[in-house]
VODRENLUM-396291 format. One record per atom (N, C-alpha, C): residue number from 1; atom name; y, x, z. Coordinates in steps of 0.05 Angstrom, whole numbers, plus 5000, padded with zeros to 4 digits. Layout:
N
<pt><pos>NUM</pos><site>CA</site><c2>Y</c2><c1>X</c1><c3>Z</c3></pt>
...
***
This chain:
85
<pt><pos>1</pos><site>N</site><c2>1917</c2><c1>4882</c1><c3>1836</c3></pt>
<pt><pos>1</pos><site>CA</site><c2>1894</c2><c1>4878</c1><c3>1820</c3></pt>
<pt><pos>1</pos><site>C</site><c2>1873</c2><c1>4864</c1><c3>1837</c3></pt>
<pt><pos>2</pos><site>N</site><c2>1859</c2><c1>4851</c1><c3>1824</c3></pt>
<pt><pos>2</pos><site>CA</site><c2>1836</c2><c1>4836</c1><c3>1836</c3></pt>
<pt><pos>2</pos><site>C</site><c2>1813</c2><c1>4853</c1><c3>1838</c3></pt>
<pt><pos>3</pos><site>N</site><c2>1801</c2><c1>4853</c1><c3>1861</c3></pt>
<pt><pos>3</pos><site>CA</site><c2>1776</c2><c1>4868</c1><c3>1864</c3></pt>
<pt><pos>3</pos><site>C</site><c2>1754</c2><c1>4849</c1><c3>1865</c3></pt>
<pt><pos>4</pos><site>N</site><c2>1742</c2><c1>4841</c1><c3>1848</c3></pt>
<pt><pos>4</pos><site>CA</site><c2>1721</c2><c1>4821</c1><c3>1843</c3></pt>
<pt><pos>4</pos><site>C</site><c2>1708</c2><c1>4812</c1><c3>1869</c3></pt>
<pt><pos>5</pos><site>N</site><c2>1716</c2><c1>4795</c1><c3>1883</c3></pt>
<pt><pos>5</pos><site>CA</site><c2>1702</c2><c1>4783</c1><c3>1906</c3></pt>
<pt><pos>5</pos><site>C</site><c2>1704</c2><c1>4753</c1><c3>1903</c3></pt>
<pt><pos>6</pos><site>N</site><c2>1694</c2><c1>4740</c1><c3>1923</c3></pt>
<pt><pos>6</pos><site>CA</site><c2>1695</c2><c1>4709</c1><c3>1921</c3></pt>
<pt><pos>6</pos><site>C</site><c2>1718</c2><c1>4700</c1><c3>1938</c3></pt>
<pt><pos>7</pos><site>N</site><c2>1732</c2><c1>4682</c1><c3>1928</c3></pt>
<pt><pos>7</pos><site>CA</site><c2>1754</c2><c1>4671</c1><c3>1944</c3></pt>
<pt><pos>7</pos><site>C</site><c2>1749</c2><c1>4640</c1><c3>1947</c3></pt>
<pt><pos>8</pos><site>N</site><c2>1758</c2><c1>4633</c1><c3>1971</c3></pt>
<pt><pos>8</pos><site>CA</site><c2>1754</c2><c1>4603</c1><c3>1978</c3></pt>
<pt><pos>8</pos><site>C</site><c2>1781</c2><c1>4593</c1><c3>1984</c3></pt>
<pt><pos>9</pos><site>N</site><c2>1784</c2><c1>4566</c1><c3>1978</c3></pt>
<pt><pos>9</pos><site>CA</site><c2>1809</c2><c1>4552</c1><c3>1984</c3></pt>
<pt><pos>9</pos><site>C</site><c2>1808</c2><c1>4547</c1><c3>2015</c3></pt>
<pt><pos>10</pos><site>N</site><c2>1832</c2><c1>4546</c1><c3>2027</c3></pt>
<pt><pos>10</pos><site>CA</site><c2>1834</c2><c1>4540</c1><c3>2055</c3></pt>
<pt><pos>10</pos><site>C</site><c2>1821</c2><c1>4514</c1><c3>2061</c3></pt>
<pt><pos>11</pos><site>N</site><c2>1807</c2><c1>4511</c1><c3>2084</c3></pt>
<pt><pos>11</pos><site>CA</site><c2>1795</c2><c1>4485</c1><c3>2091</c3></pt>
<pt><pos>11</pos><site>C</site><c2>1815</c2><c1>4463</c1><c3>2094</c3></pt>
<pt><pos>12</pos><site>N</site><c2>1807</c2><c1>4439</c1><c3>2087</c3></pt>
<pt><pos>12</pos><site>CA</site><c2>1823</c2><c1>4416</c1><c3>2090</c3></pt>
<pt><pos>12</pos><site>C</site><c2>1826</c2><c1>4409</c1><c3>2121</c3></pt>
<pt><pos>13</pos><site>N</site><c2>1848</c2><c1>4398</c1><c3>2128</c3></pt>
<pt><pos>13</pos><site>CA</site><c2>1851</c2><c1>4391</c1><c3>2157</c3></pt>
<pt><pos>13</pos><site>C</site><c2>1831</c2><c1>4370</c1><c3>2163</c3></pt>
<pt><pos>14</pos><site>N</site><c2>1821</c2><c1>4370</c1><c3>2188</c3></pt>
<pt><pos>14</pos><site>CA</site><c2>1799</c2><c1>4352</c1><c3>2196</c3></pt>
<pt><pos>14</pos><site>C</site><c2>1813</c2><c1>4329</c1><c3>2210</c3></pt>
<pt><pos>15</pos><site>N</site><c2>1807</c2><c1>4305</c1><c3>2202</c3></pt>
<pt><pos>15</pos><site>CA</site><c2>1817</c2><c1>4280</c1><c3>2213</c3></pt>
<pt><pos>15</pos><site>C</site><c2>1797</c2><c1>4270</c1><c3>2233</c3></pt>
<pt><pos>16</pos><site>N</site><c2>1806</c2><c1>4264</c1><c3>2258</c3></pt>
<pt><pos>16</pos><site>CA</site><c2>1787</c2><c1>4254</c1><c3>2278</c3></pt>
<pt><pos>16</pos><site>C</site><c2>1776</c2><c1>4226</c1><c3>2271</c3></pt>
<pt><pos>17</pos><site>N</site><c2>1751</c2><c1>4223</c1><c3>2275</c3></pt>
<pt><pos>17</pos><site>CA</site><c2>1736</c2><c1>4198</c1><c3>2268</c3></pt>
<pt><pos>17</pos><site>C</site><c2>1738</c2><c1>4180</c1><c3>2293</c3></pt>
<pt><pos>18</pos><site>N</site><c2>1749</c2><c1>4156</c1><c3>2288</c3></pt>
<pt><pos>18</pos><site>CA</site><c2>1752</c2><c1>4137</c1><c3>2310</c3></pt>
<pt><pos>18</pos><site>C</site><c2>1727</c2><c1>4119</c1><c3>2310</c3></pt>
<pt><pos>19</pos><site>N</site><c2>1712</c2><c1>4120</c1><c3>2333</c3></pt>
<pt><pos>19</pos><site>CA</site><c2>1688</c2><c1>4102</c1><c3>2333</c3></pt>
<pt><pos>19</pos><site>C</site><c2>1695</c2><c1>4079</c1><c3>2350</c3></pt>
<pt><pos>20</pos><site>N</site><c2>1689</c2><c1>4056</c1><c3>2341</c3></pt>
<pt><pos>20</pos><site>CA</site><c2>1694</c2><c1>4032</c1><c3>2356</c3></pt>
<pt><pos>20</pos><site>C</site><c2>1670</c2><c1>4023</c1><c3>2372</c3></pt>
<pt><pos>21</pos><site>N</site><c2>1675</c2><c1>4024</c1><c3>2399</c3></pt>
<pt><pos>21</pos><site>CA</site><c2>1652</c2><c1>4017</c1><c3>2417</c3></pt>
<pt><pos>21</pos><site>C</site><c2>1655</c2><c1>3986</c1><c3>2421</c3></pt>
<pt><pos>22</pos><site>N</site><c2>1631</c2><c1>3975</c1><c3>2422</c3></pt>
<pt><pos>22</pos><site>CA</site><c2>1630</c2><c1>3947</c1><c3>2426</c3></pt>
<pt><pos>22</pos><site>C</site><c2>1634</c2><c1>3942</c1><c3>2457</c3></pt>
<pt><pos>23</pos><site>N</site><c2>1655</c2><c1>3924</c1><c3>2462</c3></pt>
<pt><pos>23</pos><site>CA</site><c2>1661</c2><c1>3917</c1><c3>2490</c3></pt>
<pt><pos>23</pos><site>C</site><c2>1640</c2><c1>3898</c1><c3>2499</c3></pt>
<pt><pos>24</pos><site>N</site><c2>1632</c2><c1>3904</c1><c3>2524</c3></pt>
<pt><pos>24</pos><site>CA</site><c2>1613</c2><c1>3886</c1><c3>2538</c3></pt>
<pt><pos>24</pos><site>C</site><c2>1628</c2><c1>3861</c1><c3>2547</c3></pt>
<pt><pos>25</pos><site>N</site><c2>1615</c2><c1>3838</c1><c3>2545</c3></pt>
<pt><pos>25</pos><site>CA</site><c2>1628</c2><c1>3815</c1><c3>2557</c3></pt>
<pt><pos>25</pos><site>C</site><c2>1626</c2><c1>3816</c1><c3>2587</c3></pt>
<pt><pos>26</pos><site>N</site><c2>1647</c2><c1>3808</c1><c3>2600</c3></pt>
<pt><pos>26</pos><site>CA</site><c2>1647</c2><c1>3809</c1><c3>2630</c3></pt>
<pt><pos>26</pos><site>C</site><c2>1626</c2><c1>3790</c1><c3>2642</c3></pt>
<pt><pos>27</pos><site>N</site><c2>1614</c2><c1>3798</c1><c3>2662</c3></pt>
<pt><pos>27</pos><site>CA</site><c2>1595</c2><c1>3780</c1><c3>2676</c3></pt>
<pt><pos>27</pos><site>C</site><c2>1610</c2><c1>3760</c1><c3>2691</c3></pt>
<pt><pos>28</pos><site>N</site><c2>1599</c2><c1>3734</c1><c3>2689</c3></pt>
<pt><pos>28</pos><site>CA</site><c2>1613</c2><c1>3714</c1><c3>2704</c3></pt>
<pt><pos>28</pos><site>C</site><c2>1602</c2><c1>3714</c1><c3>2734</c3></pt>
<pt><pos>29</pos><site>N</site><c2>1621</c2><c1>3711</c1><c3>2752</c3></pt>
<pt><pos>29</pos><site>CA</site><c2>1613</c2><c1>3711</c1><c3>2779</c3></pt>
<pt><pos>29</pos><site>C</site><c2>1599</c2><c1>3685</c1><c3>2785</c3></pt>
<pt><pos>30</pos><site>N</site><c2>1576</c2><c1>3689</c1><c3>2799</c3></pt>
<pt><pos>30</pos><site>CA</site><c2>1562</c2><c1>3666</c1><c3>2805</c3></pt>
<pt><pos>30</pos><site>C</site><c2>1574</c2><c1>3655</c1><c3>2832</c3></pt>
<pt><pos>31</pos><site>N</site><c2>1577</c2><c1>3629</c1><c3>2832</c3></pt>
<pt><pos>31</pos><site>CA</site><c2>1589</c2><c1>3615</c1><c3>2855</c3></pt>
<pt><pos>31</pos><site>C</site><c2>1568</c2><c1>3612</c1><c3>2877</c3></pt>
<pt><pos>32</pos><site>N</site><c2>1573</c2><c1>3623</c1><c3>2901</c3></pt>
<pt><pos>32</pos><site>CA</site><c2>1554</c2><c1>3620</c1><c3>2923</c3></pt>
<pt><pos>32</pos><site>C</site><c2>1563</c2><c1>3595</c1><c3>2938</c3></pt>
<pt><pos>33</pos><site>N</site><c2>1543</c2><c1>3582</c1><c3>2947</c3></pt>
<pt><pos>33</pos><site>CA</site><c2>1547</c2><c1>3556</c1><c3>2961</c3></pt>
<pt><pos>33</pos><site>C</site><c2>1561</c2><c1>3563</c1><c3>2988</c3></pt>
<pt><pos>34</pos><site>N</site><c2>1584</c2><c1>3550</c1><c3>2993</c3></pt>
<pt><pos>34</pos><site>CA</site><c2>1598</c2><c1>3556</c1><c3>3018</c3></pt>
<pt><pos>34</pos><site>C</site><c2>1583</c2><c1>3551</c1><c3>3044</c3></pt>
<pt><pos>35</pos><site>N</site><c2>1562</c2><c1>3535</c1><c3>3042</c3></pt>
<pt><pos>35</pos><site>CA</site><c2>1545</c2><c1>3530</c1><c3>3065</c3></pt>
<pt><pos>35</pos><site>C</site><c2>1529</c2><c1>3554</c1><c3>3073</c3></pt>
<pt><pos>36</pos><site>N</site><c2>1518</c2><c1>3568</c1><c3>3052</c3></pt>
<pt><pos>36</pos><site>CA</site><c2>1504</c2><c1>3593</c1><c3>3057</c3></pt>
<pt><pos>36</pos><site>C</site><c2>1521</c2><c1>3615</c1><c3>3069</c3></pt>
<pt><pos>37</pos><site>N</site><c2>1546</c2><c1>3616</c1><c3>3059</c3></pt>
<pt><pos>37</pos><site>CA</site><c2>1565</c2><c1>3636</c1><c3>3069</c3></pt>
<pt><pos>37</pos><site>C</site><c2>1571</c2><c1>3631</c1><c3>3098</c3></pt>
<pt><pos>38</pos><site>N</site><c2>1576</c2><c1>3605</c1><c3>3105</c3></pt>
<pt><pos>38</pos><site>CA</site><c2>1581</c2><c1>3599</c1><c3>3133</c3></pt>
<pt><pos>38</pos><site>C</site><c2>1558</c2><c1>3604</c1><c3>3151</c3></pt>
<pt><pos>39</pos><site>N</site><c2>1534</c2><c1>3598</c1><c3>3141</c3></pt>
<pt><pos>39</pos><site>CA</site><c2>1510</c2><c1>3604</c1><c3>3158</c3></pt>
<pt><pos>39</pos><site>C</site><c2>1506</c2><c1>3633</c1><c3>3160</c3></pt>
<pt><pos>40</pos><site>N</site><c2>1511</c2><c1>3648</c1><c3>3140</c3></pt>
<pt><pos>40</pos><site>CA</site><c2>1508</c2><c1>3678</c1><c3>3143</c3></pt>
<pt><pos>40</pos><site>C</site><c2>1527</c2><c1>3689</c1><c3>3163</c3></pt>
<pt><pos>41</pos><site>N</site><c2>1552</c2><c1>3680</c1><c3>3163</c3></pt>
<pt><pos>41</pos><site>CA</site><c2>1571</c2><c1>3690</c1><c3>3182</c3></pt>
<pt><pos>41</pos><site>C</site><c2>1565</c2><c1>3681</c1><c3>3210</c3></pt>
<pt><pos>42</pos><site>N</site><c2>1554</c2><c1>3657</c1><c3>3212</c3></pt>
<pt><pos>42</pos><site>CA</site><c2>1546</c2><c1>3649</c1><c3>3239</c3></pt>
<pt><pos>42</pos><site>C</site><c2>1525</c2><c1>3664</c1><c3>3251</c3></pt>
<pt><pos>43</pos><site>N</site><c2>1504</c2><c1>3672</c1><c3>3234</c3></pt>
<pt><pos>43</pos><site>CA</site><c2>1483</c2><c1>3691</c1><c3>3243</c3></pt>
<pt><pos>43</pos><site>C</site><c2>1492</c2><c1>3717</c1><c3>3250</c3></pt>
<pt><pos>44</pos><site>N</site><c2>1510</c2><c1>3728</c1><c3>3234</c3></pt>
<pt><pos>44</pos><site>CA</site><c2>1522</c2><c1>3753</c1><c3>3239</c3></pt>
<pt><pos>44</pos><site>C</site><c2>1537</c2><c1>3754</c1><c3>3265</c3></pt>
<pt><pos>45</pos><site>N</site><c2>1551</c2><c1>3733</c1><c3>3271</c3></pt>
<pt><pos>45</pos><site>CA</site><c2>1568</c2><c1>3731</c1><c3>3296</c3></pt>
<pt><pos>45</pos><site>C</site><c2>1548</c2><c1>3730</c1><c3>3320</c3></pt>
<pt><pos>46</pos><site>N</site><c2>1528</c2><c1>3714</c1><c3>3318</c3></pt>
<pt><pos>46</pos><site>CA</site><c2>1509</c2><c1>3711</c1><c3>3339</c3></pt>
<pt><pos>46</pos><site>C</site><c2>1496</c2><c1>3737</c1><c3>3345</c3></pt>
<pt><pos>47</pos><site>N</site><c2>1488</c2><c1>3751</c1><c3>3325</c3></pt>
<pt><pos>47</pos><site>CA</site><c2>1475</c2><c1>3777</c1><c3>3327</c3></pt>
<pt><pos>47</pos><site>C</site><c2>1494</c2><c1>3797</c1><c3>3341</c3></pt>
<pt><pos>48</pos><site>N</site><c2>1520</c2><c1>3799</c1><c3>3333</c3></pt>
<pt><pos>48</pos><site>CA</site><c2>1538</c2><c1>3817</c1><c3>3345</c3></pt>
<pt><pos>48</pos><site>C</site><c2>1543</c2><c1>3810</c1><c3>3374</c3></pt>
<pt><pos>49</pos><site>N</site><c2>1543</c2><c1>3783</c1><c3>3379</c3></pt>
<pt><pos>49</pos><site>CA</site><c2>1548</c2><c1>3775</c1><c3>3407</c3></pt>
<pt><pos>49</pos><site>C</site><c2>1524</c2><c1>3786</c1><c3>3425</c3></pt>
<pt><pos>50</pos><site>N</site><c2>1499</c2><c1>3784</c1><c3>3415</c3></pt>
<pt><pos>50</pos><site>CA</site><c2>1476</c2><c1>3792</c1><c3>3431</c3></pt>
<pt><pos>50</pos><site>C</site><c2>1477</c2><c1>3822</c1><c3>3435</c3></pt>
<pt><pos>51</pos><site>N</site><c2>1484</c2><c1>3836</c1><c3>3414</c3></pt>
<pt><pos>51</pos><site>CA</site><c2>1484</c2><c1>3866</c1><c3>3416</c3></pt>
<pt><pos>51</pos><site>C</site><c2>1506</c2><c1>3875</c1><c3>3433</c3></pt>
<pt><pos>52</pos><site>N</site><c2>1530</c2><c1>3864</c1><c3>3430</c3></pt>
<pt><pos>52</pos><site>CA</site><c2>1552</c2><c1>3872</c1><c3>3446</c3></pt>
<pt><pos>52</pos><site>C</site><c2>1551</c2><c1>3864</c1><c3>3475</c3></pt>
<pt><pos>53</pos><site>N</site><c2>1536</c2><c1>3843</c1><c3>3481</c3></pt>
<pt><pos>53</pos><site>CA</site><c2>1534</c2><c1>3835</c1><c3>3509</c3></pt>
<pt><pos>53</pos><site>C</site><c2>1516</c2><c1>3854</c1><c3>3525</c3></pt>
<pt><pos>54</pos><site>N</site><c2>1500</c2><c1>3870</c1><c3>3512</c3></pt>
<pt><pos>54</pos><site>CA</site><c2>1483</c2><c1>3889</c1><c3>3524</c3></pt>
<pt><pos>54</pos><site>C</site><c2>1455</c2><c1>3879</c1><c3>3531</c3></pt>
<pt><pos>55</pos><site>N</site><c2>1450</c2><c1>3854</c1><c3>3525</c3></pt>
<pt><pos>55</pos><site>CA</site><c2>1423</c2><c1>3842</c1><c3>3530</c3></pt>
<pt><pos>55</pos><site>C</site><c2>1403</c2><c1>3856</c1><c3>3512</c3></pt>
<pt><pos>56</pos><site>N</site><c2>1409</c2><c1>3863</c1><c3>3488</c3></pt>
<pt><pos>56</pos><site>CA</site><c2>1392</c2><c1>3877</c1><c3>3470</c3></pt>
<pt><pos>56</pos><site>C</site><c2>1404</c2><c1>3903</c1><c3>3460</c3></pt>
<pt><pos>57</pos><site>N</site><c2>1388</c2><c1>3923</c1><c3>3464</c3></pt>
<pt><pos>57</pos><site>CA</site><c2>1396</c2><c1>3950</c1><c3>3455</c3></pt>
<pt><pos>57</pos><site>C</site><c2>1378</c2><c1>3959</c1><c3>3430</c3></pt>
<pt><pos>58</pos><site>N</site><c2>1392</c2><c1>3968</c1><c3>3411</c3></pt>
<pt><pos>58</pos><site>CA</site><c2>1377</c2><c1>3979</c1><c3>3387</c3></pt>
<pt><pos>58</pos><site>C</site><c2>1366</c2><c1>4006</c1><c3>3395</c3></pt>
<pt><pos>59</pos><site>N</site><c2>1341</c2><c1>4007</c1><c3>3401</c3></pt>
<pt><pos>59</pos><site>CA</site><c2>1328</c2><c1>4033</c1><c3>3411</c3></pt>
<pt><pos>59</pos><site>C</site><c2>1329</c2><c1>4055</c1><c3>3392</c3></pt>
<pt><pos>60</pos><site>N</site><c2>1323</c2><c1>4049</c1><c3>3366</c3></pt>
<pt><pos>60</pos><site>CA</site><c2>1321</c2><c1>4071</c1><c3>3347</c3></pt>
<pt><pos>60</pos><site>C</site><c2>1348</c2><c1>4085</c1><c3>3343</c3></pt>
<pt><pos>61</pos><site>N</site><c2>1370</c2><c1>4071</c1><c3>3345</c3></pt>
<pt><pos>61</pos><site>CA</site><c2>1395</c2><c1>4084</c1><c3>3341</c3></pt>
<pt><pos>61</pos><site>C</site><c2>1402</c2><c1>4098</c1><c3>3368</c3></pt>
<pt><pos>62</pos><site>N</site><c2>1397</c2><c1>4086</c1><c3>3390</c3></pt>
<pt><pos>62</pos><site>CA</site><c2>1404</c2><c1>4098</c1><c3>3416</c3></pt>
<pt><pos>62</pos><site>C</site><c2>1387</c2><c1>4124</c1><c3>3420</c3></pt>
<pt><pos>63</pos><site>N</site><c2>1363</c2><c1>4126</c1><c3>3412</c3></pt>
<pt><pos>63</pos><site>CA</site><c2>1346</c2><c1>4149</c1><c3>3415</c3></pt>
<pt><pos>63</pos><site>C</site><c2>1353</c2><c1>4171</c1><c3>3396</c3></pt>
<pt><pos>64</pos><site>N</site><c2>1364</c2><c1>4164</c1><c3>3375</c3></pt>
<pt><pos>64</pos><site>CA</site><c2>1373</c2><c1>4185</c1><c3>3354</c3></pt>
<pt><pos>64</pos><site>C</site><c2>1395</c2><c1>4202</c1><c3>3365</c3></pt>
<pt><pos>65</pos><site>N</site><c2>1413</c2><c1>4191</c1><c3>3380</c3></pt>
<pt><pos>65</pos><site>CA</site><c2>1434</c2><c1>4206</c1><c3>3390</c3></pt>
<pt><pos>65</pos><site>C</site><c2>1432</c2><c1>4213</c1><c3>3419</c3></pt>
<pt><pos>66</pos><site>N</site><c2>1409</c2><c1>4210</c1><c3>3431</c3></pt>
<pt><pos>66</pos><site>CA</site><c2>1405</c2><c1>4214</c1><c3>3459</c3></pt>
<pt><pos>66</pos><site>C</site><c2>1402</c2><c1>4245</c1><c3>3463</c3></pt>
<pt><pos>67</pos><site>N</site><c2>1423</c2><c1>4258</c1><c3>3473</c3></pt>
<pt><pos>67</pos><site>CA</site><c2>1425</c2><c1>4286</c1><c3>3475</c3></pt>
<pt><pos>67</pos><site>C</site><c2>1404</c2><c1>4295</c1><c3>3497</c3></pt>
<pt><pos>68</pos><site>N</site><c2>1403</c2><c1>4281</c1><c3>3518</c3></pt>
<pt><pos>68</pos><site>CA</site><c2>1383</c2><c1>4289</c1><c3>3540</c3></pt>
<pt><pos>68</pos><site>C</site><c2>1355</c2><c1>4290</c1><c3>3530</c3></pt>
<pt><pos>69</pos><site>N</site><c2>1347</c2><c1>4271</c1><c3>3515</c3></pt>
<pt><pos>69</pos><site>CA</site><c2>1320</c2><c1>4270</c1><c3>3504</c3></pt>
<pt><pos>69</pos><site>C</site><c2>1316</c2><c1>4295</c1><c3>3486</c3></pt>
<pt><pos>70</pos><site>N</site><c2>1336</c2><c1>4301</c1><c3>3470</c3></pt>
<pt><pos>70</pos><site>CA</site><c2>1333</c2><c1>4325</c1><c3>3453</c3></pt>
<pt><pos>70</pos><site>C</site><c2>1332</c2><c1>4351</c1><c3>3467</c3></pt>
<pt><pos>71</pos><site>N</site><c2>1349</c2><c1>4354</c1><c3>3488</c3></pt>
<pt><pos>71</pos><site>CA</site><c2>1347</c2><c1>4378</c1><c3>3504</c3></pt>
<pt><pos>71</pos><site>C</site><c2>1322</c2><c1>4382</c1><c3>3518</c3></pt>
<pt><pos>72</pos><site>N</site><c2>1310</c2><c1>4358</c1><c3>3530</c3></pt>
<pt><pos>72</pos><site>CA</site><c2>1284</c2><c1>4359</c1><c3>3542</c3></pt>
<pt><pos>72</pos><site>C</site><c2>1262</c2><c1>4368</c1><c3>3523</c3></pt>
<pt><pos>73</pos><site>N</site><c2>1264</c2><c1>4358</c1><c3>3501</c3></pt>
<pt><pos>73</pos><site>CA</site><c2>1242</c2><c1>4364</c1><c3>3480</c3></pt>
<pt><pos>73</pos><site>C</site><c2>1244</c2><c1>4393</c1><c3>3473</c3></pt>
<pt><pos>74</pos><site>N</site><c2>1268</c2><c1>4406</c1><c3>3470</c3></pt>
<pt><pos>74</pos><site>CA</site><c2>1269</c2><c1>4433</c1><c3>3463</c3></pt>
<pt><pos>74</pos><site>C</site><c2>1260</c2><c1>4451</c1><c3>3485</c3></pt>
<pt><pos>75</pos><site>N</site><c2>1268</c2><c1>4444</c1><c3>3510</c3></pt>
<pt><pos>75</pos><site>CA</site><c2>1260</c2><c1>4459</c1><c3>3533</c3></pt>
<pt><pos>75</pos><site>C</site><c2>1229</c2><c1>4458</c1><c3>3536</c3></pt>
<pt><pos>76</pos><site>N</site><c2>1216</c2><c1>4435</c1><c3>3530</c3></pt>
<pt><pos>76</pos><site>CA</site><c2>1189</c2><c1>4432</c1><c3>3531</c3></pt>
<pt><pos>76</pos><site>C</site><c2>1174</c2><c1>4451</c1><c3>3512</c3></pt>
<pt><pos>77</pos><site>N</site><c2>1184</c2><c1>4452</c1><c3>3487</c3></pt>
<pt><pos>77</pos><site>CA</site><c2>1172</c2><c1>4468</c1><c3>3467</c3></pt>
<pt><pos>77</pos><site>C</site><c2>1175</c2><c1>4497</c1><c3>3474</c3></pt>
<pt><pos>78</pos><site>N</site><c2>1197</c2><c1>4505</c1><c3>3485</c3></pt>
<pt><pos>78</pos><site>CA</site><c2>1202</c2><c1>4534</c1><c3>3493</c3></pt>
<pt><pos>78</pos><site>C</site><c2>1183</c2><c1>4540</c1><c3>3517</c3></pt>
<pt><pos>79</pos><site>N</site><c2>1177</c2><c1>4521</c1><c3>3535</c3></pt>
<pt><pos>79</pos><site>CA</site><c2>1158</c2><c1>4525</c1><c3>3558</c3></pt>
<pt><pos>79</pos><site>C</site><c2>1130</c2><c1>4530</c1><c3>3546</c3></pt>
<pt><pos>80</pos><site>N</site><c2>1123</c2><c1>4514</c1><c3>3527</c3></pt>
<pt><pos>80</pos><site>CA</site><c2>1098</c2><c1>4515</c1><c3>3514</c3></pt>
<pt><pos>80</pos><site>C</site><c2>1094</c2><c1>4543</c1><c3>3500</c3></pt>
<pt><pos>81</pos><site>N</site><c2>1115</c2><c1>4552</c1><c3>3486</c3></pt>
<pt><pos>81</pos><site>CA</site><c2>1113</c2><c1>4578</c1><c3>3473</c3></pt>
<pt><pos>81</pos><site>C</site><c2>1109</c2><c1>4600</c1><c3>3493</c3></pt>
<pt><pos>82</pos><site>N</site><c2>1123</c2><c1>4599</c1><c3>3517</c3></pt>
<pt><pos>82</pos><site>CA</site><c2>1119</c2><c1>4620</c1><c3>3538</c3></pt>
<pt><pos>82</pos><site>C</site><c2>1090</c2><c1>4619</c1><c3>3548</c3></pt>
<pt><pos>83</pos><site>N</site><c2>1079</c2><c1>4595</c1><c3>3551</c3></pt>
<pt><pos>83</pos><site>CA</site><c2>1052</c2><c1>4595</c1><c3>3562</c3></pt>
<pt><pos>83</pos><site>C</site><c2>1031</c2><c1>4606</c1><c3>3541</c3></pt>
<pt><pos>84</pos><site>N</site><c2>1035</c2><c1>4601</c1><c3>3517</c3></pt>
<pt><pos>84</pos><site>CA</site><c2>1017</c2><c1>4610</c1><c3>3497</c3></pt>
<pt><pos>84</pos><site>C</site><c2>1019</c2><c1>4641</c1><c3>3492</c3></pt>
<pt><pos>85</pos><site>N</site><c2>1042</c2><c1>4651</c1><c3>3495</c3></pt>
<pt><pos>85</pos><site>CA</site><c2>1048</c2><c1>4679</c1><c3>3490</c3></pt>
<pt><pos>85</pos><site>C</site><c2>1038</c2><c1>4697</c1><c3>3513</c3></pt>
***
């Protein structure tokens, strides 16, 4: 026997909605003048020759990894702390 309540039909199966994305057109590669490419390579090679020959040292990079300089700085700060204390 039915006991007076509300009854609903089973839900209909859900179909996935396919959304179409607009495809972007590919960017066209810009053609670089071969003279500029050759000049850039020549400058790069000259720079590397100068640096590798030892005539020019990049100081900022050399100082960054200079362990002696770092250990001297830490020992100086420790000496200063001892003097103040």
